[in-house]
C-alpha positions in Angstrom: -17.1 -16.9 9.5 -17.4 -18.1 5.9 -17.7 -16.8 2.3 -21.5 -17.0 2.4 -21.7 -14.9 5.6 -19.4 -12.3 4.0 -21.6 -12.1 0.9 -24.7 -11.6 3.1 -22.9 -8.7 4.8 -21.9 -7.1 1.5 -25.5 -7.4 0.1 -27.0 -5.9 3.3 -24.5 -3.0 3.2 -24.3 -2.2 -0.5 -24.2 1.4 -1.5 -26.0 2.3 -4.8 -23.9 5.5 -5.1 -20.7 3.6 -4.6 -21.8 1.0 -7.2 -22.5 3.7 -9.8 -19.1 5.3 -9.0 -17.4 1.9 -9.5 -19.1 1.3 -12.8 -18.0 4.7 -14.1 -14.3 4.5 -13.0 -13.3 0.8 -12.9 -11.6 -0.9 -15.8 -11.7 -4.4 -14.5 -14.1 -7.3 -14.6 -14.5 -7.2 -10.8 -18.0 -6.6 -9.5 -18.6 -4.2 -6.5 -21.1 -3.5 -3.9 -19.9 0.1 -3.6 -18.7 -0.2 0.0 -16.0 2.1 1.2 -12.6 1.0 2.5 -13.2 2.4 6.0 -16.3 0.3 6.5 -14.5 -2.8 5.1 -11.6 -2.3 7.5 -14.0 -2.1 10.4 -15.7 -5.3 9.2 -12.4 -7.1 8.7 -11.4 -6.1 12.2 -14.5 -7.8 13.6 -13.6 -11.0 11.7 -10.0 -11.0 12.9 -7.2 -13.0 11.3 -8.5 -15.9 9.2 -6.1 -17.2 6.5 -8.5 -19.9 5.4 -11.3 -17.4 4.8 -8.8 -15.1 3.1 -7.9 -17.8 0.6 -11.6 -18.4 -0.1 -12.4 -14.7 -0.6 -9.4 -14.1 -2.8 -10.9 -16.5 -5.4 -14.0 -14.2 -5.8 -14.6 -11.8 -8.6 -16.0 -9.3 -6.1 -13.8 -6.3 -5.3 -14.9 -6.1 -1.6 -14.2 -9.8 -1.1 -10.7 -9.4 -2.4 -10.1 -6.4 -0.2 -11.3 -8.4 2.8 -9.1 -11.3 1.8 -6.1 -9.1 2.0 -7.2 -7.5 5.3 -8.0 -10.7 7.3 -5.0 -12.7 6.1 -2.5 -13.7 8.8 1.2 -12.5 8.5 2.2 -15.5 10.5 1.1 -18.0 7.8 1.7 -15.9 4.7 4.6 -17.0 2.4 6.7 -15.3 -0.3 5.2 -17.8 -2.8 1.7 -16.6 -1.9 2.7 -12.9 -2.2 4.3 -13.6 -5.6 1.1 -15.2 -6.8 -1.2 -12.5 -5.5 0.8 -9.6 -6.9 0.1 -10.9 -10.4 -3.7 -10.5 -9.8 -4.1 -7.0 -8.4 -6.6 -6.0 -11.1 -4.5 -3.4 -12.8 -3.6 -1.8 -9.5 -7.0 -1.5 -7.9 -5.9 -3.7 -5.0 -2.2 -2.6 -4.8 -2.4 0.0 -2.1 -4.3 -2.2 0.4 -2.2 -5.2 -0.6 1.2 -3.6 0.1 0.6 -0.6 2.3 -2.1 0.8 4.7 -0.9 -1.5 7.5 -1.2 -4.5 5.1 -0.7 -7.9 6.7 2.0 -8.6 4.0 4.0 -5.7 5.5 3.9 -7.5 8.9 5.5 -10.7 7.7 9.1 -11.6 8.8 10.2 -11.6 5.1 8.9 -8.1 4.3 12.3 -6.4 3.9 13.6 -9.3 1.7 10.4 -9.1 -0.5 10.4 -5.3 -0.7 14.0 -5.3 -1.9 13.3 -8.0 -4.5 10.2 -6.2 -5.9 11.8 -2.7 -6.0 14.5 -4.1 -8.4 12.0 -6.1 -10.4 11.3 -5.4 -14.1 7.6 -5.7 -13.4 6.0 -2.4 -12.7 3.4 -3.7 -10.3 6.0 -5.4 -8.2 8.1 -2.2 -8.1 5.0 -0.3 -7.0 4.1 -2.7 -4.3 7.8 -2.9 -3.3 7.7 0.8 -2.5 4.4 0.4 -0.7 6.2 -2.2 1.5 9.1 0.1 1.9 6.8 2.8 3.3 5.5 0.3 5.9 9.1 -0.7 6.8 10.0 2.9 7.3 7.3 3.2 10.0 8.7 0.3 12.0 9.8 0.9 15.5 11.1 -2.6 16.1 14.8 -3.2 17.1 15.1 -5.4 14.0 14.2 -2.5 11.7 16.8 -1.7 9.0 19.6 0.8 9.8 19.7 4.3 8.4 22.1 3.3 5.6 19.4 0.9 4.3 16.9 3.7 3.8 19.6 6.1 2.4 20.3 3.6 -0.3 16.6 3.5 -1.3 16.4 7.3 -1.3 19.4 7.3 -3.7 17.7 4.7 -5.9 14.5 6.8 -6.1 16.6 9.8 -7.0 18.0 7.9 -9.9 14.8 6.3 -11.2 11.9 8.6 -10.5 12.1 10.6 -13.8 11.0 7.5 -15.8 8.3 6.3 -13.4 4.6 6.2 -14.2 2.3 8.2 -12.0 1.2 5.2 -9.9 4.8 4.1 -9.4 5.9 7.7 -8.7 3.1 8.0 -6.0 4.4 4.8 -4.4 8.0 6.2 -4.4 6.7 9.5 -2.9 4.9 7.7 -0.1 8.1 5.7 0.6 10.1 9.0 0.7 7.5 10.4 3.2 7.9 7.5 5.5 11.7 7.5 5.3 11.9 11.2 5.8 10.1 10.9 9.1 12.6 8.6 10.7 15.6 10.8 11.4 16.9 14.3 10.7 19.5 12.9 8.2 16.9 10.9 6.4 14.5 13.8 6.4 17.2 16.0 4.8 18.0 13.4 2.1 14.4 12.5 1.4 13.6 16.2 1.0 16.2 16.7 -1.7 14.5 14.0 -3.8 11.0 15.1 -2.9 11.8 18.6 -4.1 13.2 17.2 -7.4 10.0 15.3 -7.9 7.7 18.1 -6.9 3.9 17.9 -6.4 2.4 14.9 -8.2 -0.9 15.3 -9.9 -2.5 11.9 -9.6 -6.3 12.5 -9.7 -8.7 15.0 -11.2 -10.6 15.2 -7.9 -7.6 15.4 -5.5 -5.0 18.0 -4.8 -1.5 17.2 -6.0 0.5 15.0 -3.6 3.4 17.0 -2.2 5.8 15.1 0.0 7.8 18.3 0.7 4.8 19.7 2.7 4.7 16.6 4.8 8.4 16.5 5.5 8.6 20.2 6.4 5.3 20.4 8.3 4.7 21.0 12.0 4.4 17.2 12.7 7.8 16.6 11.2 9.4 19.5 13.0 8.0 18.4 16.3 8.9 14.7 15.8 12.4 15.2 14.5 13.3 18.5 16.2 13.8 20.3 12.9 
């Protein structure tokens, strides 16, 4: 697989409606073929891990190529230096969610906890946003090496202290982290709920319902999983 083959795929699968939607909403210089993330994920899965291709695609000015660059990268070869470079080029946040969350390869690296902690305390808003995206992924980990409960309690306390001054994108990232943390244990659910109630539903889009973490943490799935 190479960059030329990827471009051929994008041209063959371009969506005129998606392209028009992109032109209306995007505020970057990236071009787009209007292809949805679900389809791109399926294509990335067919490619598999390919760090060399990822590096090539990342240099493109095409949105879908950058998304695929993130998706096909290999956690085993990624470095903190690479992550620090890429986080400065997320096109105003258009790539942030896929870069740091959504089962992102970056979240599967051995240094993910270290990086998340660094970024969450950063003065850079994009790093904080991605840090909380990584924290959400960490909260889902079932590995024996996953952080202890106290680790997550400390982050819940930090969100409690800082959420009032957060921008909507950063607040959404915090809320997602709270949702993940609150699904780990009864104690974490209780503490995450306190903060989620203080934040309340987050209006983040004119076309989507407000994001309400409380509903997630008190829903049937949470009750069944945690025995609430």
